[in-house]
C-alpha positions as CSV (number, residue, x, y, z in Angstrom):
1,M,58.7,-42.9,11.0
2,T,56.4,-42.0,8.2
3,A,56.3,-38.4,7.1
4,G,53.3,-36.4,8.3
5,R,50.4,-35.7,6.0
6,Q,50.7,-32.4,4.2
7,K,47.8,-30.0,4.2
8,P,46.1,-29.5,0.8
9,A,46.9,-26.2,-0.9
10,P,44.0,-23.6,-0.9
11,K,41.9,-23.3,-4.0
12,P,42.5,-20.2,-6.1
13,A,39.9,-17.5,-5.9
14,L,37.4,-17.1,-8.8
15,G,38.6,-14.0,-10.6
16,P,40.1,-10.9,-9.2
17,S,38.7,-9.3,-6.1
18,D,38.3,-5.8,-7.7
19,P,34.6,-5.6,-9.0
20,Y,35.7,-3.3,-11.8
21,A,38.3,-5.8,-12.9
22,V,35.6,-8.6,-12.9
23,L,33.5,-6.6,-15.3
24,G,36.5,-5.4,-17.3
25,L,35.9,-1.7,-16.6
26,A,38.1,1.1,-15.4
27,P,37.5,2.4,-11.8
28,G,35.1,5.4,-11.8
29,A,32.8,4.2,-14.6
30,D,29.2,5.5,-14.2
31,L,26.3,3.2,-13.4
32,T,24.9,3.3,-17.0
33,T,28.2,1.9,-18.3
34,V,28.4,-0.7,-15.5
35,R,24.8,-1.9,-16.2
36,A,25.4,-2.2,-20.0
37,K,28.7,-4.2,-19.3
38,R,26.9,-6.5,-16.9
39,R,24.2,-7.3,-19.5
40,A,26.8,-8.0,-22.2
41,L,28.7,-10.4,-19.9
42,L,25.5,-12.2,-18.8
43,R,24.6,-12.8,-22.4
44,Q,28.0,-14.3,-23.0
45,V,27.4,-17.0,-20.3
46,H,23.7,-17.5,-20.8
47,P,22.8,-21.0,-22.2
48,D,20.4,-19.5,-24.8
49,T,23.1,-17.3,-26.4
50,A,26.5,-19.0,-25.6
51,G,25.5,-22.6,-25.2
52,P,26.3,-24.7,-22.2
53,T,29.6,-23.9,-20.4
54,P,31.0,-25.7,-17.4
55,D,31.6,-22.6,-15.3
56,A,28.5,-20.6,-16.3
57,A,27.0,-20.6,-12.8
58,E,30.3,-19.4,-11.2
59,R,30.8,-16.7,-13.7
60,T,27.3,-15.5,-13.5
61,H,27.6,-15.3,-9.7
62,A,30.9,-13.4,-9.9
63,I,29.4,-10.9,-12.4
64,N,26.3,-10.3,-10.3
65,Q,28.4,-9.8,-7.1
66,A,30.7,-7.3,-8.9
67,Y,27.7,-5.4,-10.2
68,A,26.1,-5.3,-6.8
69,A,29.3,-4.0,-5.2
70,I,29.7,-1.3,-7.8
71,A,26.1,-0.2,-7.7
72,Q,26.2,-0.1,-3.9
73,R,29.3,2.0,-4.0
74,I,27.8,4.5,-6.5
75,A,24.6,4.7,-4.5
76,R,26.6,5.6,-1.4
77,E,28.5,8.3,-3.3
78,I,25.3,9.8,-4.7
79,E,23.8,9.8,-1.2
80,A,26.8,11.5,0.3
81,A,26.8,14.1,-2.4
82,E,23.1,14.9,-1.8
83,R,23.7,15.2,1.9
84,A,26.6,17.6,1.3
85,A,24.7,19.8,-1.1
86,S,23.5,23.0,0.5
87,I,19.8,23.2,1.1
88,P,18.4,26.8,0.9
89,M,16.5,28.0,3.9
90,V,12.8,28.5,3.3
91,E,10.9,31.0,5.4
92,I,7.7,29.3,6.6
93,A,4.9,31.5,8.0
94,P,3.6,30.5,11.5
95,A,0.4,28.5,11.6
96,H,-1.6,31.3,13.1
97,A,-0.5,33.9,10.5
98,W,-3.4,35.5,8.5
99,V,-3.0,35.1,4.7
100,A,-5.1,37.5,2.7
101,S,-7.1,35.9,-0.1
102,P,-6.1,37.1,-3.7
103,Y,-9.7,37.0,-4.7
104,P,-12.2,39.7,-3.8
105,M,-14.9,38.7,-1.3
106,P,-18.5,39.0,-2.5
107,P,-20.6,41.6,-0.7
108,R,-22.5,40.2,2.3
109,R,-26.3,40.2,1.9
110,S,-28.3,41.6,4.7
111,G,-30.9,39.5,6.5
112,G,-33.7,41.8,5.4
113,T,-32.9,41.3,1.7
114,T,-33.0,37.6,2.0
115,L,-36.3,37.6,3.9
116,A,-37.9,39.9,1.2
117,M,-36.8,37.5,-1.6
118,I,-38.3,34.6,0.3
119,L,-41.6,36.4,0.6
120,V,-41.7,37.4,-3.1
121,F,-40.9,34.0,-4.5
122,V,-42.8,31.8,-2.0
123,G,-45.5,34.0,-0.2
124,L,-47.0,35.8,-3.2
125,P,-48.0,32.7,-5.2
126,A,-49.6,31.2,-2.2
127,M,-51.5,34.4,-1.4
128,A,-52.7,34.6,-5.1
129,M,-54.6,31.3,-4.8
130,T,-56.3,32.4,-1.5
131,L,-57.7,35.7,-2.9
132,P,-61.5,36.0,-2.5
133,G,-63.4,34.4,-5.4
134,V,-60.6,32.5,-7.0
135,P,-61.4,29.0,-5.6
136,G,-65.1,29.4,-6.2
137,H,-64.6,30.7,-9.7
138,V,-62.4,27.7,-10.5
139,A,-64.9,25.3,-9.0
140,Q,-67.8,26.9,-11.0
141,I,-65.9,26.7,-14.3
142,L,-64.8,23.1,-13.7
143,R,-67.9,21.8,-11.9
144,G,-67.6,18.1,-10.9
145,D,-64.1,17.6,-12.1
146,D,-61.6,18.0,-9.3
147,A,-58.7,16.8,-11.4
148,K,-59.2,19.7,-13.9
149,A,-59.5,22.1,-11.1
150,D,-56.2,21.0,-9.6
151,A,-54.6,21.3,-13.0
152,F,-56.0,24.8,-13.4
153,A,-54.6,25.8,-10.0
154,R,-51.2,24.5,-10.8
155,S,-51.2,26.4,-14.1
156,G,-52.1,29.5,-12.3
157,L,-49.2,29.0,-9.9
158,R,-46.8,28.6,-12.8
159,Q,-48.1,31.8,-14.4
160,V,-47.6,33.7,-11.1
161,R,-44.1,32.4,-10.8
162,R,-43.3,33.6,-14.4
163,L,-44.8,37.0,-13.7
164,L,-42.6,37.4,-10.6
165,T,-39.4,36.9,-12.6
166,P,-37.4,40.0,-13.6
167,S,-38.4,39.8,-17.3
168,G,-41.8,38.2,-17.1
169,F,-43.2,36.3,-20.1
170,T,-40.5,37.8,-22.4
171,A,-37.7,36.0,-20.6
172,P,-35.5,34.2,-23.2
173,P,-35.4,30.4,-23.0
174,A,-32.6,28.9,-21.0
175,P,-29.4,28.5,-23.0
176,A,-28.5,25.0,-24.1
177,P,-25.8,23.4,-22.0
178,A,-22.3,23.8,-23.4
179,A,-20.9,20.8,-25.1
180,A,-18.5,18.8,-23.1
181,P,-14.8,19.7,-23.8
182,A,-12.8,17.3,-25.9
183,P,-10.7,14.9,-23.8
184,V,-7.2,16.2,-23.1
185,P,-4.6,14.3,-25.0
186,L,-2.3,12.1,-22.9
187,D,0.9,13.7,-21.7
188,G,4.3,12.4,-22.8
189,V,6.5,10.2,-20.7
190,A,8.0,12.0,-17.7
191,P,11.8,11.7,-17.6
192,L,11.8,12.1,-13.8
193,D,9.5,9.1,-13.3
194,V,11.7,7.0,-15.6
195,A,14.9,8.1,-13.7
196,R,13.1,7.2,-10.4
197,A,12.2,3.8,-11.7
198,V,15.8,3.1,-12.9
199,K,17.1,4.1,-9.5
200,Q,14.6,1.9,-7.8
201,A,15.7,-1.1,-9.9
202,D,19.3,-0.5,-9.0
203,R,18.4,-0.2,-5.3
204,I,16.3,-3.4,-5.3
205,A,18.9,-5.4,-7.2
206,T,21.6,-4.3,-4.8
207,R,19.6,-5.0,-1.6
208,D,17.5,-8.0,-2.5
209,G,19.1,-9.5,-5.6
210,A,17.3,-11.2,-8.5
211,A,14.4,-12.6,-6.4
212,G,13.6,-9.1,-5.0
213,V,13.6,-7.6,-8.5
214,V,11.1,-10.3,-9.7
215,A,8.8,-9.7,-6.7
216,Y,8.9,-5.9,-7.1
217,S,8.2,-6.2,-10.9
218,Q,5.1,-8.4,-10.2
219,K,3.8,-6.0,-7.6
220,C,4.4,-3.0,-9.9
221,S,2.4,-4.7,-12.7
222,L,-0.5,-5.4,-10.4
223,R,-0.5,-1.8,-9.2
224,A,-0.4,-0.4,-12.7
225,A,-3.3,-2.6,-13.7
226,R,-5.3,-1.3,-10.7
227,H,-4.6,2.4,-11.4
228,A,-4.9,2.0,-15.2
229,T,-3.0,5.2,-16.0
230,P,-0.2,5.6,-18.6
231,A,2.2,7.0,-16.0
232,A,1.9,3.8,-13.8
233,I,2.7,1.6,-16.8
234,D,5.6,4.0,-17.8
235,F,7.1,3.4,-14.3
236,C,6.8,-0.4,-14.5
237,A,8.2,-0.5,-18.1
238,A,11.2,1.6,-17.0
239,F,11.8,-0.6,-14.0
240,D,11.7,-3.8,-16.1
241,T,13.9,-2.3,-18.8
242,A,16.5,-1.3,-16.2
243,A,16.3,-4.8,-14.6
244,D,16.7,-6.5,-18.1
245,R,13.3,-8.3,-17.8
246,L,11.0,-6.3,-20.0
247,D,8.1,-8.2,-21.8
248,E,7.4,-5.8,-24.7
249,A,4.3,-7.6,-25.9
250,A,2.6,-7.6,-22.5
251,T,3.6,-3.9,-21.9
252,R,2.2,-2.7,-25.3
253,A,-1.0,-4.7,-24.6
254,A,-1.3,-3.0,-21.2
255,Y,-1.0,0.5,-22.9
256,A,-3.6,-0.5,-25.6
257,K,-6.0,-1.8,-22.9
258,I,-6.4,1.6,-21.3
259,G,-6.5,3.5,-24.6
260,A,-2.9,4.8,-24.5
261,D,-0.5,4.7,-27.4
262,P,1.7,1.6,-27.2
263,A,4.5,3.7,-28.7
264,R,5.1,5.2,-25.2
265,L,7.2,2.1,-24.6
266,D,9.7,3.3,-27.2
267,A,10.0,6.6,-25.4
268,V,10.5,4.9,-22.1
269,K,13.2,2.6,-23.5
270,A,15.0,5.6,-25.0
271,L,15.1,7.4,-21.6
272,V,16.5,4.3,-19.9
273,K,20.1,4.5,-21.1
């Protein structure tokens, strides 16, 4: 009898199973160190920097898997710590509670005062033009010229209005409108927005991988172009920097297009450690 066929030996696993060992880090390293180590390892296997290598795809896959596992573990630890933190109780007033205004209320004007003001500013000029002799006197002076008579009547109404003002003909001219205030300079980059963008990049990379990061980055750029504010571009620049896909030339051009200082990008990159 012939000997039975032996089963082939299993292939060895690609690298150690510990994600920290794959990246060459000690357990407990923070996310900033893990992200920097991942970038360095990817540059070592990238064809543009290290040339073609036979196992570049396998090593890249192992590095990304290890980074995703560590990032997910750190995210769970942060979420657990936030849930465990004590939240101070805030006393909320009921919806029907009366809250006094800090500003004094103006005195309420009586109905009689309002009616008197209407009669003074509207009724008296109309009565002045109906006095006996006024229409005939105007027609006699400006005989045969209705246009001039109408102009004279309008001039009389304007004079009556001026006489009824508190200071009469001696009223000073209306002050010139104040000059428009100078535009407020742009605020600096908000560190909290940058931190939020970095956290979002880690979350997208862990959940959706490289394809999700690219899709989110494109949507972020469209949203920043629609809002046209420095803060929106700051957020997208921080996200792209954390995801290692920043296009500096395009980002600086976006700042310049809305009149912002392109040097804001340097501040954003400094905050993304």
